[in-house]
C-alpha positions in Angstrom: -8.6 -47.0 -69.8 -11.3 -44.6 -68.6 -10.3 -41.6 -66.6 -12.4 -39.0 -64.9 -12.0 -36.4 -62.1 -12.5 -38.7 -59.2 -12.3 -42.3 -60.5 -10.4 -44.3 -63.0 -10.8 -47.8 -64.4 -7.9 -49.8 -66.0 -6.6 -53.3 -66.4 -4.1 -54.5 -63.8 -0.6 -55.6 -64.7 -1.3 -59.3 -63.9 -4.6 -59.4 -65.7 -3.6 -60.2 -69.3 -6.4 -62.6 -69.4 -8.8 -59.7 -68.9 -10.5 -61.2 -65.8 -9.4 -58.5 -63.4 -9.5 -54.7 -63.4 -8.4 -51.9 -61.2 -10.8 -49.2 -60.2 -9.4 -46.1 -58.4 -11.4 -43.5 -56.4 -8.8 -40.8 -55.6 -10.8 -37.7 -55.2 -14.1 -36.1 -53.9 -17.0 -38.4 -54.7 -19.7 -37.1 -57.0 -18.2 -33.8 -58.0 -16.6 -32.3 -61.1 -19.6 -33.0 -63.2 -19.2 -36.7 -62.9 -21.9 -38.6 -61.0 -22.4 -42.1 -59.6 -24.5 -42.8 -62.7 -21.3 -42.7 -64.9 -19.4 -44.8 -62.4 -22.1 -47.4 -62.1 -22.6 -47.7 -65.8 -18.9 -48.5 -66.3 -18.7 -50.9 -63.4 -21.7 -52.6 -64.9 -19.7 -53.5 -68.0 -17.2 -55.5 -65.8 -19.4 -58.5 -65.2 -17.5 -61.6 -64.1 -14.2 -59.7 -63.7 -12.5 -59.3 -60.3 -12.3 -55.7 -59.2 -9.4 -54.3 -57.1 -10.8 -51.0 -55.8 -8.2 -48.5 -54.6 -9.4 -45.8 -52.4 -7.7 -42.5 -51.4 -10.6 -40.0 -50.8 -11.9 -37.6 -48.3 -15.5 -38.6 -49.2 -18.2 -36.6 -50.9 -21.9 -36.9 -51.7 -23.8 -39.3 -49.5 -26.4 -40.0 -52.1 -23.8 -40.6 -54.9 -21.7 -42.7 -52.5 -24.6 -44.9 -51.5 -25.3 -45.6 -55.2 -21.7 -46.6 -55.7 -21.6 -48.8 -52.6 -24.7 -50.7 -53.7 -23.4 -51.1 -57.3 -20.2 -52.6 -55.9 -22.1 -54.9 -53.6 -24.1 -56.2 -56.6 -21.0 -56.9 -58.7 -20.4 -60.5 -59.6 -16.8 -61.5 -59.9 -15.2 -60.5 -56.6 -14.2 -57.2 -55.0 -11.1 -56.4 -53.0 -10.8 -52.9 -51.5 -7.3 -51.4 -50.9 -7.3 -48.3 -48.8 -4.1 -46.7 -50.1 -4.1 -43.5 -48.1 -7.4 -42.1 -46.7 -10.9 -43.5 -46.7 -12.9 -40.8 -44.9 -16.6 -40.1 -44.6 -18.5 -41.6 -47.6 -15.3 -43.1 -48.9 -15.1 -45.3 -45.8 -18.7 -46.5 -46.5 -17.8 -47.4 -50.1 -14.8 -49.4 -48.7 -17.2 -51.5 -46.7 -18.5 -53.0 -49.9 -15.4 -55.2 -50.3 -15.4 -58.9 -49.7 -11.9 -58.2 -48.5 -10.7 -54.8 -47.2 -6.9 -54.3 -47.0 -5.4 -51.1 -45.5 -1.9 -49.8 -46.2 0.1 -49.8 -43.0 0.1 -46.0 -43.1 -3.5 -45.4 -44.2 -6.4 -43.9 -42.2 -10.1 -44.6 -42.1 -12.6 -42.1 -40.7 -16.4 -42.5 -39.9 -18.7 -39.7 -38.8 -22.3 -38.5 -39.1 -23.6 -37.1 -42.4 -23.9 -33.3 -42.4 -25.2 -30.6 -44.6 -25.7 -26.8 -44.7 -29.2 -25.6 -45.1 -31.2 -22.4 -45.0 -34.9 -22.0 -44.2 -37.3 -21.7 -41.3 -37.6 -24.0 -38.3 -39.8 -26.5 -40.2 -37.3 -26.6 -43.1 -34.4 -27.3 -40.7 -36.4 -30.0 -38.9 -37.1 -31.7 -42.2 -33.4 -31.5 -43.0 -32.5 -33.0 -39.6 -34.9 -35.9 -40.3 -33.3 -36.6 -43.7 -29.9 -36.7 -42.1 -31.1 -39.1 -39.4 -32.4 -41.4 -42.1 -29.2 -41.1 -44.1 -27.2 -42.0 -41.0 -29.2 -45.3 -40.6 -28.2 -46.4 -44.1 -24.5 -45.7 -43.3 -24.8 -47.5 -40.0 -26.2 -50.5 -41.8 -23.1 -50.6 -44.1 -20.7 -50.5 -41.2 -22.5 -53.1 -39.0 -22.7 -55.5 -42.0 -18.9 -55.4 -42.4 -17.8 -55.2 -38.8 -20.5 -57.2 -37.0 -20.6 -54.5 -34.4 -23.9 -53.4 -32.7 -25.6 -50.5 -34.4 -25.5 -48.5 -31.1 -21.7 -48.9 -31.0 -21.4 -47.8 -34.6 -23.6 -44.8 -34.0 -21.5 -43.7 -31.0 -18.3 -43.9 -33.1 -20.0 -41.8 -35.8 -21.1 -39.2 -33.3 -17.5 -38.9 -32.1 -16.0 -38.6 -35.6 -13.7 -41.6 -35.1 -10.3 -41.8 -36.9 -8.7 -45.3 -37.1 -5.3 -46.3 -38.3 -4.8 -49.6 -40.1 -4.2 -51.6 -36.9 -7.3 -50.2 -35.2 -9.4 -50.7 -38.3 -8.4 -54.4 -38.4 -9.0 -54.9 -34.7 -12.5 -53.5 -35.1 -13.2 -55.4 -38.3 -13.5 -52.4 -40.5 -10.6 -54.0 -42.4 -9.4 -57.6 -42.9 -5.7 -57.0 -43.2 -2.7 -54.7 -43.6 -0.5 -54.3 -46.6 2.6 -52.3 -47.4 1.9 -48.6 -48.1 2.5 -47.4 -51.7 4.8 -44.6 -52.5 2.1 -42.1 -53.1 0.9 -42.5 -49.6 4.3 -42.7 -47.9 4.0 -39.3 -46.3 0.5 -39.7 -44.8 0.2 -39.1 -41.1 -2.9 -38.8 -38.9 -2.4 -35.0 -38.8 -2.1 -34.7 -42.6 -5.2 -36.9 -43.1 -7.3 -34.8 -40.8 -6.0 -31.6 -42.4 -6.9 -32.9 -45.9 -10.5 -33.8 -44.7 -10.8 -30.4 -42.9 -9.8 -28.6 -46.1 -12.5 -30.5 -48.0 -15.1 -29.7 -45.3 -14.2 -26.1 -45.3 -14.4 -25.9 -49.0 -17.8 -27.5 -49.0 -19.0 -25.1 -46.3 -17.8 -22.1 -48.3 -19.6 -23.3 -51.4 -22.8 -23.9 -49.4 -22.5 -20.4 -47.8 -22.0 -18.9 -51.2 -25.2 -20.6 -52.5 -27.1 -19.5 -49.5 -26.0 -15.9 -49.9 -27.0 -16.0 -53.6 -30.5 -17.1 -52.6 -30.8 -14.4 -49.9 -29.7 -11.6 -52.3 -31.8 -12.8 -55.3 -34.1 -10.0 -56.5 -37.6 -10.3 -55.1 -40.6 -10.3 -57.4 -42.4 -7.1 -56.9 -45.8 -7.4 -55.4 -48.7 -5.8 -57.3 -49.5 -2.3 -56.2 -52.9 -2.1 -54.5 -54.7 1.2 -54.4 -54.8 2.7 -50.9 -57.8 4.9 -51.6 -60.3 4.4 -48.8 -63.6 2.9 -50.0 -66.8 4.4 -48.7 -68.1 2.8 -45.6 -71.8 1.9 -45.5 -74.0 2.1 -42.5 -74.5 -1.7 -42.8 -70.8 -2.3 -42.5 -70.5 -0.1 -39.4 -73.5 -1.6 -37.6 -72.4 -4.7 -35.8 -75.2 -4.9 -33.2 -77.0 -7.7 -35.0 -73.9 -9.8 -35.1 -73.3 -9.1 -31.4 -76.8 -10.1 -30.5 -76.4 -13.3 -32.5 -73.2 -14.1 -30.7 -74.9 -13.5 -27.3 -77.8 -15.8 -28.2 -75.4 -18.5 -29.3 -73.4 -18.1 -26.1 -76.6 -18.4 -24.1 -77.5 -21.6 -25.9 -74.0 -23.0 -25.3 -74.3 -22.2 -21.6 -77.7 -23.8 -21.3 -76.4 -27.0 -23.0 -73.4 -27.1 -20.7 -75.6 -26.7 -17.6 -77.9 -29.5 -18.9 -75.0 -31.7 -19.6 -73.5 -31.1 -16.1 -76.8 -31.9 -14.4 -77.2 -35.1 -16.4 -73.6 -36.2 -15.6 -74.2 -35.5 -11.9 -77.5 -37.4 -11.9 -75.9 -40.4 -13.7 -73.1 -40.3 -11.1 -75.5 -40.4 -8.2 -77.5 -43.1 -9.7 -74.5 -45.2 -10.4 -73.3 -44.8 -6.8 -76.7 -45.7 -5.5 -76.8 -48.8 -7.7 -73.4 -49.8 -6.4 -74.5 -49.4 -2.8 -77.7 -51.3 -3.4 -75.8 -54.1 -5.1 -73.4 -54.4 -2.2 -76.3 -54.5 0.3 -78.0 -57.2 -1.7 -74.9 -59.3 -1.7 -74.5 -58.9 2.0 -78.1 -59.7 2.7 -78.2 -62.7 0.3 -75.2 -64.2 2.2 -77.0 -63.7 5.5 -80.2 -65.2 4.1 -78.2 -68.2 2.9 -76.7 -68.6 6.3 -80.1 -68.4 8.0 -81.6 -70.8 5.4 -79.0 -73.3 6.4 -79.9 -72.9 10.0 -83.6 -73.3 9.1 -82.8 -76.5 7.2 -81.2 -77.8 10.4 -84.2 -76.9 12.4 -86.5 -78.5 9.8 -84.7 -81.8 10.4 -85.5 -81.5 14.1 -89.1 -80.6 13.3 -89.4 -83.6 11.0 -88.2 -85.8 13.7 -90.8 -84.4 16.1 -93.5 -84.7 13.4 -92.5 -88.3 12.9 -92.8 -88.9 16.6 -96.1 -87.0 16.7 -97.4 -89.1 13.8 -96.7 -92.3 15.7 -98.4 -90.9 18.7 -101.4 -89.9 16.5 -101.7 -93.3 15.0 -101.7 -94.9 18.4 -104.4 -92.4 19.5 -106.5 -93.2 16.4 -106.2 -96.9 17.1 -107.5 -96.3 20.7 -110.4 -94.1 19.4 -111.3 -96.7 16.8 -111.4 -99.4 19.4 -114.1 -97.5 21.3 -116.2 -96.9 18.1 -115.4 -93.2 17.4 -114.4 -92.1 13.8 -111.1 -90.2 13.7 -111.0 -86.6 12.5 -108.8 -86.0 9.5 -107.0 -82.7 9.4 -105.7 -81.5 6.0 -102.2 -79.9 6.2 -102.0 -76.3 4.9 -99.3 -74.9 2.6 -96.7 -72.9 4.6 -96.7 -69.2 3.7 -93.3 -67.9 2.4 -91.5 -65.1 4.3 -90.2 -62.0 2.5 -86.7 -63.3 3.0 -87.6 -66.6 1.3 -89.3 -64.8 -1.6 -86.3 -62.5 -2.1 -83.9 -65.5 -2.0 -85.9 -67.2 -4.8 -85.5 -64.2 -7.1 -82.6 -63.2 -9.4 -81.3 -60.2 -11.4 -83.6 -57.2 -11.8 -86.5 -58.9 -10.0 -84.4 -59.4 -6.9 -83.2 -55.7 -7.0 -86.8 -54.4 -7.5 -88.2 -56.7 -4.7 -85.4 -55.7 -2.4 -86.0 -52.0 -2.8 -89.7 -52.4 -2.1 -89.5 -54.8 0.9 -86.0 -54.1 2.3 -87.2 -53.8 6.0 -89.5 -56.9 5.8 -86.7 -59.0 4.2 -84.3 -58.1 7.0 -86.9 -58.6 9.7 -88.0 -62.0 8.4 -84.4 -63.1 7.8 -83.8 -62.9 11.6 
């Protein structure tokens, strides 16, 4: 049997074969000079043996408790947790490691947010708060894994410091069953469980306050004495006019650069607006040109019909002239001259923009 301040390991009565052991956590976790390292080392020797973990603890160190929880989770051989009296704070997290969690019918389980007492400036306290938030996430994970509850629900229960009796714990899946209470826990009531935890919390607060006070009253290291004799002041040190002039010159350059930048920004803005207007006008005009081109095409068909009729008439006239012995006069057709609107419509991109700016009035006039 191995016994320490807050845990004990021994063989159970029905384990003559040596395949089962009983581990008890019956005090504040991680105190009394005994750390999780000692606990984990001894549990590590129990490979292949079933562990009955008996818990009656107000909790203790979050870091030490997390190491114990993880070691029990890794254990091969089976783990049944028995909450004999109280599993509060970090002790309730350790209880969640069990493959089966049984609570005595008069036992209590409590979950809450991790807390600490710190001293320092605002930055120190913010860092401490961040650490506590991260620690809370690890505890939430342990509870959600066991209960199947949503992490938001678990977080709310922790915020409220929730106390559960055996029936409530089973209903919420923190425990799997209820067993008869043992004699040692026969007198446990919700009030006595809370009182026990409050005593532990107050004790921890007093210890932390004592440590903080010790830090505040620790002798300060004397600062080296610096001579207060005034050093002679030179004329160069007193004369700051050259520095003032330099600052004025620099400020003038800065002002000039700012003015130049503002003018450039304004010019770019005006140019962009002009380009936008021009682009819109071009699109409108192009649409109008396309409409008029369509109308012209329709007129061209009529003209072609007239030309065809004219050609027939010309051929008849030529035949008449030839019959009287006069040679016909051949007229060569000339290439039609393109209008500004037609030229503009044949251009694209930058060429169209440039031509439009140079011949805007002519394009509009010829389009109509």
